[in-house]
Phi, psi and omega in degrees: 000126178282133177285135178253113181272092185289332171299320186291314184302315180274352176070037181231159185276161181303330184268005182300135177276176193298323180297312187294323184287318182296323183294315182298317174303311175305319181291311184292324176296328178290317180297319188256003182300124190298339188281337187230345185275143179253009177293139184286340177246023195300317188298312187292321178301315182305313183292323175293319176298321177292323175293324179287332177287324178305314178288305192281342173284340187264110190298335183278311182303316182290326177295315181304312183294320186288323172296326178293316175308316188289315194264344177277178181243115181271135182259159178296337176271010175094354180282168184223143179234106176310161169307150175296146178062038186259135171215147182286151168292341187265117179290323180205172178238043169300145181082358181249010187295132184239349181248172184295326179256357177075025181282143170235159176292165174295327178300313183299308190291333181283324185279307190254000179084144190273138179275341172228195198320303184075185180270158174302319181300319178299317184295320177307313185294321185289334179279343180292163183291158176283158185269127175280156184286156180286147174287140176257151181234137187217125174264125182244125186260128180243146165291160179303314185307316187292319182291326183285321193261341189089158175195170171257125173229151176255133187235153174230140176208165180264128181230155179266115184215148175277140180273188189298346181260357184087005174282123183277117187226152179279140181214157181275138175238129173249138183228137167270121185244129175267118170271121176284152177297150178084019179283154191234161174307126183085358185286150183246129170254120181266124177250106182301126171086004183255018176263214185285149174293148176281161173251146182062044185064014178294153179293149176297153170292178178253159174256130182257111171265134175255120190280134170232140175276127178274157188298140174257139185306327181215349177259147167232173194237141167222103183059243184257004181263148175252134177253135176225136169264120183247119176291135175225156174281159178297330175285325173298320178292319186284322181260351185086152174193171176247123178228167187268130180233134173287146174227178185291338180230046175125166178270142176233170175271142181227135171268119177273124174290153174305147170062031173290154185232161176290141182098342175296144181248136177240140184254129185246105187291144172075001183262018174262198182280156179281131171254094181294324179300315180264358173061050174224166179234141180281186180246171171255125179255119180252125177254128187276148178221112183287132177236136177250149175291145183295330181235128178253142178282166183298319179296321175289331177289328180294319173298320176299314182302310181298322179295318181303306181296322178292329186245034182304339188270341186277120179232106180290353181260016181302328180295349179270345183278142179242000000 
């Protein structure tokens, strides 16, 4: 099937408005009218101009034609292959006859259906299912607190939609999206019908939101577990202490055992992310990190000196000795 470039036939730009299309059609129709034209192919040219105008003057047909141009495949030999499982939303073009015998090209018949017998290829296209619009993908970054509690977010994306003249253009689309509590990294949320428009009366595609976690000032995530590195003083580590620790939904008290070391891990049950699929909740894993003041008072230095003398037999580097 040969592709028909209706914009080229009428000599107008793809963004041309209805008045420009009408003016061009009138000019060309007068030029190629078989009763007055001396062009050797006037009748065929007149039919092509009328067919192009039939499509481009109708906003619905024009929108469908533009989407077909975008999603179909043009071959190097001039042939054209519509998308798989494509069918027009127009069953026929009766009432749109513009020539004496109402002839339209096979290309037109394949898109909009033939008012009379038509080719076998056209019938095959008409019997095929309509083409669903393509899904759109959008990544949305959430703070862990938003993922844990759920939130409302407003997003903006670019979509291809026809304007009032049927011209398919890119436009900004704003949506208010409800994010349910307990979403996880990499999860997809499907918003039905918010994707690209369908062809041939097909349904619009969906919008797939992919959840990403924005970097957190102190939390990281491992599956459903939340990880936190907790600074503690050397005396809290040596003597043991109860300290306040942040979690995803508020602060809790955590007991530091005596003689704790940097790298020791403590678990706070149930303070991780919700795993709705497994109906479980992760934990918060706290890794201790001993922290010293950058500047010591003379009294503190004296105490450290006394501690060094009392624990002179302790050598933390004994693992390097053979």
